[in-house]
C-alpha positions as CSV (number, residue, x, y, z in Angstrom):
1,M,-27.6,-90.8,-22.1
2,T,-26.4,-87.2,-22.8
3,P,-22.9,-86.1,-21.8
4,I,-22.5,-82.5,-20.5
5,T,-19.3,-80.5,-20.6
6,V,-19.1,-79.1,-17.0
7,A,-17.0,-76.1,-17.8
8,T,-19.6,-74.7,-20.2
9,N,-22.7,-76.7,-19.2
10,T,-23.0,-77.6,-22.9
11,P,-24.8,-80.9,-23.7
12,G,-23.0,-83.2,-26.1
13,T,-24.2,-85.9,-28.6
14,L,-26.8,-88.3,-27.3
15,I,-25.2,-91.7,-26.5
16,H,-27.4,-94.7,-27.0
17,V,-27.2,-97.2,-24.2
18,G,-29.6,-99.9,-22.9
19,Q,-33.2,-99.6,-22.0
20,S,-34.1,-97.3,-19.0
21,P,-30.7,-96.0,-18.0
22,F,-30.7,-95.2,-14.3
23,G,-27.4,-95.0,-12.5
24,V,-24.0,-93.6,-13.7
25,A,-20.5,-94.1,-12.2
26,V,-17.1,-92.8,-13.5
27,T,-13.8,-94.5,-12.8
28,P,-11.3,-92.5,-10.7
29,N,-9.0,-91.9,-13.7
30,G,-11.9,-90.4,-15.6
31,T,-11.6,-92.7,-18.7
32,T,-14.7,-94.8,-18.4
33,A,-18.4,-94.4,-17.3
34,Y,-20.7,-97.2,-16.4
35,V,-24.5,-96.9,-16.9
36,T,-27.1,-99.2,-15.4
37,N,-30.0,-100.2,-17.7
38,G,-33.0,-101.2,-15.7
39,G,-35.0,-102.2,-18.8
40,D,-32.7,-104.9,-20.1
41,N,-30.8,-105.7,-16.8
42,T,-27.4,-104.7,-18.1
43,V,-24.5,-102.3,-17.4
44,T,-23.0,-100.4,-20.4
45,P,-19.4,-99.2,-20.3
46,I,-18.7,-95.9,-22.2
47,D,-15.3,-94.7,-23.4
48,L,-15.4,-91.1,-22.3
49,A,-12.6,-90.1,-24.7
50,T,-14.8,-91.0,-27.7
51,N,-18.2,-91.2,-26.0
52,T,-18.5,-94.7,-27.5
53,P,-20.6,-97.3,-25.7
54,G,-19.2,-100.7,-25.3
55,T,-20.8,-104.1,-25.1
56,P,-23.5,-104.2,-22.4
57,I,-22.7,-106.4,-19.4
58,P,-25.6,-108.6,-18.2
59,V,-26.3,-108.3,-14.5
60,G,-29.1,-109.0,-12.1
61,I,-32.7,-107.9,-12.4
62,G,-33.4,-104.2,-12.3
63,P,-29.9,-102.6,-11.7
64,S,-30.1,-99.1,-10.5
65,G,-27.3,-97.5,-8.4
66,I,-23.7,-98.2,-9.3
67,A,-20.3,-97.3,-7.8
68,V,-16.7,-97.9,-9.0
69,T,-14.2,-99.0,-6.3
70,P,-10.7,-97.6,-7.1
71,A,-8.0,-100.2,-7.7
72,P,-5.4,-100.2,-4.9
73,G,-2.2,-98.3,-5.6
74,A,1.1,-99.9,-6.0
75,S,2.7,-100.7,-2.6
76,T,5.7,-98.6,-1.5
77,S,8.4,-99.3,1.0
78,T,10.3,-96.6,3.0
79,Q,13.6,-97.1,4.8
80,L,15.3,-94.7,7.2
81,T,19.0,-94.3,7.8
82,V,20.6,-91.8,10.2
83,N,24.2,-90.5,10.0
84,P,26.4,-90.6,12.0
85,A,25.7,-94.0,13.4
86,T,24.2,-94.2,16.9
87,P,25.4,-93.3,19.6
88,A,26.1,-89.7,18.6
89,S,27.5,-87.0,20.7
90,S,25.6,-84.0,21.9
91,A,25.6,-81.0,19.5
92,T,26.3,-83.3,16.5
93,T,24.4,-82.6,13.3
94,E,22.4,-85.7,12.2
95,T,21.4,-86.4,8.6
96,L,18.2,-88.4,8.2
97,T,17.7,-90.0,4.8
98,A,14.5,-91.8,3.6
99,T,14.7,-94.2,0.7
100,V,11.3,-94.8,-1.0
101,T,10.8,-97.7,-3.5
102,P,9.7,-97.9,-6.2
103,T,11.6,-94.7,-7.2
104,A,8.7,-93.7,-9.5
105,A,6.5,-93.0,-6.5
106,G,6.5,-89.2,-6.2
107,G,5.5,-87.5,-3.0
108,S,6.9,-86.2,0.3
109,V,8.4,-87.6,3.5
110,Q,7.7,-86.4,7.0
111,F,10.5,-87.2,9.4
112,Q,9.3,-87.8,13.0
113,D,10.7,-88.2,16.5
114,C,8.1,-90.5,18.1
115,T,5.0,-88.8,16.7
116,A,6.4,-85.2,16.8
117,P,7.3,-83.9,13.3
118,L,10.9,-82.9,12.6
119,G,10.7,-79.8,10.4
120,N,8.4,-79.7,7.3
121,P,7.7,-82.5,4.8
122,V,10.6,-83.1,2.4
123,T,9.9,-83.7,-1.3
124,V,11.1,-87.1,-2.6
125,A,13.4,-86.9,-5.6
126,D,14.6,-90.1,-7.4
127,G,13.3,-92.2,-4.5
128,S,15.1,-90.3,-1.8
129,A,14.5,-87.5,0.7
130,S,16.8,-86.2,3.5
131,M,17.1,-83.5,6.2
132,T,19.6,-82.4,8.8
133,T,18.8,-81.7,12.4
134,T,20.5,-81.6,15.8
135,L,18.9,-84.0,18.3
136,A,18.9,-83.3,22.0
137,S,20.6,-85.7,24.4
138,G,18.6,-88.8,25.1
139,T,17.0,-91.7,23.2
140,H,15.0,-90.9,20.1
141,S,12.5,-93.1,18.1
142,L,12.9,-91.9,14.5
143,T,10.6,-92.7,11.6
144,A,10.0,-91.5,8.1
145,V,6.4,-91.4,6.8
146,F,5.9,-91.3,3.0
147,T,2.8,-89.7,1.5
148,P,2.4,-90.2,-2.3
149,T,1.3,-87.4,-4.6
150,N,-0.9,-89.7,-6.5
151,A,-2.7,-91.8,-3.9
152,T,-4.6,-93.8,-6.5
153,A,-1.3,-95.0,-8.1
154,F,0.8,-95.6,-5.0
155,T,0.2,-96.3,-1.3
156,G,1.8,-94.5,1.6
157,S,4.3,-96.2,3.8
158,M,6.2,-95.7,7.1
159,S,9.8,-96.8,7.8
160,P,10.6,-99.1,10.7
161,T,11.5,-97.1,13.8
162,V,15.2,-96.3,14.3
163,S,16.2,-96.1,18.0
164,Y,18.9,-93.4,18.1
165,L,20.9,-92.4,21.2
166,V,22.6,-89.0,21.6
167,N,25.0,-88.9,24.5
168,P,25.4,-85.7,26.5
169,A,28.6,-83.8,26.2
170,P,31.1,-85.4,28.5
171,V,32.0,-83.6,31.7
172,V,35.6,-84.3,32.6
173,P,36.8,-83.1,36.1
174,G,40.2,-81.4,35.7
175,G,39.6,-80.2,32.2
176,N,41.2,-77.1,30.7
177,G,38.6,-74.7,32.0
178,P,38.8,-72.6,35.1
179,I,37.4,-73.5,38.5
180,V,34.9,-71.2,40.2
181,F,34.5,-71.1,44.0
182,D,33.5,-68.9,46.9
183,S,35.8,-67.8,49.7
184,N,35.6,-65.5,52.7
185,R,39.4,-64.7,52.6
186,D,38.5,-61.0,52.3
187,G,35.9,-61.0,55.1
188,K,32.5,-61.7,53.4
189,S,32.1,-64.6,51.1
190,Q,33.0,-63.7,47.5
191,I,33.2,-65.6,44.2
192,Y,36.6,-66.3,42.6
193,V,37.9,-68.1,39.6
194,M,41.3,-69.8,39.1
195,N,43.1,-71.9,36.6
196,A,42.9,-75.7,36.9
197,D,46.5,-75.6,38.4
198,G,45.4,-73.1,41.1
199,S,47.1,-70.1,39.4
200,N,45.6,-66.7,38.6
201,Q,43.0,-66.6,41.5
202,T,40.8,-63.7,40.7
203,R,37.8,-62.2,42.7
204,L,34.8,-61.6,40.5
205,T,32.3,-60.0,43.0
206,G,32.5,-56.9,45.2
207,P,33.3,-56.6,48.9
208,T,30.1,-55.1,50.4
209,A,27.8,-58.1,50.1
210,S,28.0,-61.9,50.5
211,N,28.2,-63.8,47.2
212,Y,28.3,-67.6,47.1
213,Y,27.0,-70.9,45.4
214,P,28.6,-70.2,42.0
215,A,27.8,-72.5,39.1
216,F,29.2,-72.3,35.5
217,S,26.9,-72.5,32.6
218,P,27.5,-75.6,30.4
219,D,29.3,-73.5,27.8
220,G,31.5,-71.8,30.4
221,T,30.5,-68.3,29.4
222,R,28.3,-67.4,32.4
223,I,28.2,-68.0,36.1
224,A,25.0,-68.2,38.2
225,F,25.4,-67.4,41.9
226,T,23.6,-66.2,45.0
227,S,24.0,-62.8,46.5
228,D,22.4,-60.8,49.4
229,R,23.4,-57.4,47.9
230,D,19.8,-56.4,47.7
231,G,18.7,-57.7,51.1
232,N,17.4,-61.3,50.7
233,S,19.6,-63.9,49.1
234,Q,18.7,-63.9,45.4
235,I,19.9,-65.6,42.2
236,Y,22.2,-63.6,39.9
237,V,24.1,-64.3,36.7
238,M,27.3,-62.8,35.3
239,N,29.7,-63.3,32.5
240,A,32.6,-65.6,33.2
241,D,34.9,-62.6,33.7
242,G,32.6,-61.1,36.3
243,S,31.1,-58.5,34.1
244,N,27.4,-57.8,33.6
245,Q,26.2,-59.0,37.0
246,T,22.4,-59.2,36.7
247,R,19.7,-60.2,39.2
248,L,17.3,-62.8,37.8
249,R,14.7,-62.8,40.5
250,R,13.8,-60.9,43.6
251,V,12.2,-62.5,46.7
252,T,10.5,-60.3,49.3
253,T,10.6,-63.1,52.0
254,G,12.8,-66.2,52.3
255,Y,15.7,-66.9,50.0
256,A,16.8,-68.2,46.6
257,V,20.1,-70.1,46.6
258,E,22.0,-73.0,45.0
259,P,21.5,-72.3,41.3
260,A,22.2,-75.2,38.9
261,F,22.1,-74.9,35.1
262,S,20.4,-77.5,32.9
263,P,22.8,-79.3,30.5
264,D,21.6,-77.2,27.5
265,G,22.0,-73.9,29.5
266,T,18.4,-72.8,29.0
267,R,17.1,-73.4,32.5
268,I,18.3,-72.8,36.1
269,A,17.1,-74.9,39.0
270,F,17.4,-73.4,42.5
271,S,16.2,-73.9,46.1
272,G,14.0,-71.5,48.0
273,I,12.0,-71.4,51.2
274,R,9.2,-73.5,49.6
275,G,11.4,-76.1,47.9
276,I,12.9,-76.6,44.5
277,Y,12.2,-74.1,41.7
278,V,13.1,-73.9,38.0
279,M,13.2,-70.9,35.7
280,N,14.4,-69.9,32.3
281,A,18.1,-68.8,32.2
282,D,16.8,-65.2,31.8
283,G,14.8,-65.4,35.0
284,S,11.4,-65.8,33.3
285,N,8.8,-68.6,33.8
286,E,9.6,-69.4,37.4
287,T,7.9,-72.6,38.6
288,L,7.8,-74.3,42.0
289,L,8.4,-78.0,41.5
290,T,8.1,-79.4,45.0
291,P,5.0,-77.8,46.6
292,N,4.6,-80.8,48.9
293,L,8.3,-80.8,50.0
294,S,8.8,-77.5,51.6
295,G,12.5,-76.9,52.4
296,A,13.8,-79.2,49.6
297,Y,17.3,-78.2,48.5
298,D,20.5,-79.1,46.5
299,P,18.9,-79.5,43.0
300,A,21.1,-81.2,40.3
301,F,20.1,-81.7,36.7
302,S,20.7,-85.1,35.1
303,P,23.2,-85.1,32.2
304,D,20.3,-85.3,29.6
305,G,18.3,-82.6,31.4
306,T,15.2,-84.8,31.8
307,R,15.4,-85.3,35.6
308,I,16.5,-83.4,38.7
309,A,18.0,-85.0,41.9
310,F,17.5,-83.1,45.1
311,V,17.4,-83.4,48.9
312,G,14.2,-83.5,50.9
313,G,15.6,-85.1,54.1
314,E,16.4,-88.1,51.9
315,I,17.7,-88.1,48.3
316,F,14.9,-87.8,45.7
317,V,14.7,-87.6,41.9
318,M,11.9,-86.2,39.8
319,S,11.2,-85.3,36.2
320,A,12.4,-81.8,35.1
321,D,8.8,-80.6,35.2
322,G,8.4,-81.7,38.9
323,S,6.4,-84.9,38.1
324,N,7.3,-88.4,39.2
325,Q,9.0,-87.5,42.5
326,T,10.6,-90.6,43.9
327,Q,12.5,-91.1,47.1
328,L,15.7,-93.0,46.7
329,T,17.2,-93.3,50.2
330,T,15.5,-94.4,53.4
331,V,18.2,-93.8,56.1
332,S,18.0,-91.5,59.1
333,A,21.2,-89.7,58.4
334,L,22.5,-86.5,56.7
335,N,22.0,-86.8,53.0
336,S,23.1,-84.0,50.8
337,D,24.8,-82.8,47.5
338,P,23.5,-85.3,45.0
339,H,25.5,-85.4,41.8
340,W,24.9,-87.4,38.6
341,G,27.4,-89.7,36.9
342,I,27.6,-90.1,33.1
343,A,25.9,-93.2,31.6
344,R,28.1,-94.4,28.8
345,A,26.4,-95.8,25.7
346,S,26.2,-99.6,25.8
347,T,26.8,-102.1,23.0
348,T,25.5,-105.6,22.7
349,T,27.1,-108.4,20.6
350,L,25.7,-111.9,20.0
351,A,27.6,-115.1,19.5
352,V,26.1,-118.4,18.5
353,T,27.7,-121.9,19.0
354,P,28.2,-124.2,17.2
355,P,29.0,-122.0,14.2
356,S,26.6,-122.0,11.2
357,P,25.6,-124.3,9.5
358,A,24.5,-126.6,12.3
359,G,23.1,-130.1,12.0
360,A,19.4,-130.8,12.4
361,G,18.5,-131.5,16.0
362,S,21.7,-129.9,17.4
363,T,21.5,-127.6,20.5
364,E,22.6,-124.0,19.9
365,T,23.9,-121.6,22.6
366,L,23.2,-117.9,22.2
367,T,25.4,-115.6,24.2
368,A,24.9,-111.8,24.4
369,T,27.8,-109.6,25.7
370,I,27.0,-106.1,26.9
371,T,29.6,-103.4,27.4
372,P,30.3,-101.5,29.6
373,T,29.3,-103.5,32.6
374,T,28.7,-100.3,34.7
375,A,26.5,-97.3,34.2
376,G,26.0,-93.8,35.6
377,A,24.1,-93.3,38.9
378,V,23.0,-90.7,41.3
379,C,25.7,-90.2,44.0
380,S,25.4,-88.4,47.3
381,S,28.3,-86.8,49.2
382,K,28.6,-84.3,52.0
383,T,30.8,-82.0,50.0
384,G,30.6,-81.9,46.2
385,P,33.4,-81.0,43.8
386,P,33.8,-77.5,42.6
387,P,31.9,-76.6,39.4
388,W,34.1,-76.8,36.3
389,A,33.7,-74.8,33.2
390,L,33.4,-76.6,29.9
391,R,35.7,-75.0,27.4
């Protein structure tokens, strides 16, 4: 058998192996070649560092083709920790840390939320990789996937899933922000703000048109409202001090009323002649969510922004994209103004009696205690509370 240097296509010194060499296979690490010898029914190993043949290995009759199966790499284990501990508050920065063992396993870690990647892969250094992110309100299924640099030396691995809850920012009626409301004290309905104690009542909109249905943005910097200043009732937005009043959409027929910000302030839901709509906070990407419930009204985002409650004769809820519309009430009465409560994070503790260690054959009692015993819900009232700014 003659070795050839691939870079220069230069043949090397002839290597004497068994009779009638036929097949050749090289190990994945490139240190050894194995040659089948059909004439004497053997396989000859060759040290490629010195081109020295080893002792032929007897095999079956007439060996021809040959392949080398790579040895499995060393197993790795990946663990994921998240700081701060769950549940976290909205807008908190979370640190995700993956610990890979053995520490000699070089490579990278891709952090994931469900199957969606969180940022780019992070290089593992001394068995650890970490990243920071800000998770949205809701429950997240977090994992860390390790990919080794040398796949022949080490296997990849994925951490157990970490269920991580981020609570929405609490909304506390009677907080230290102002109250926005509409009043017809000056003739037409206008929008006013006042302090939480009722002082400093200030009109924000002008006297020539009707302005109503005000709603603060979650950060308290903007107010969405409805105005008929350009003919039909349309959705506008302004700064919290009344400046920069801007129309977000214009309807040629019908109306657009009852704006409601999403909890992150990026979207606005509102009602129109054909039902419930949603649009970006700048007025773009307007979408009708209830094409089969013409006349639906009173949209209200859930605290985590994933659902919208509304009225279509009865109280309904749906996903924020309009899917999964579900009727909640079935009474022939006036139903209006749905509002969401805040679902507090729950904790579960486990107690076992008798205490450990127990005797063989004894009966154990396992008791789980869950707090709090109540949770948030969709509420309905004929008159809702005034919108409060979060400051």
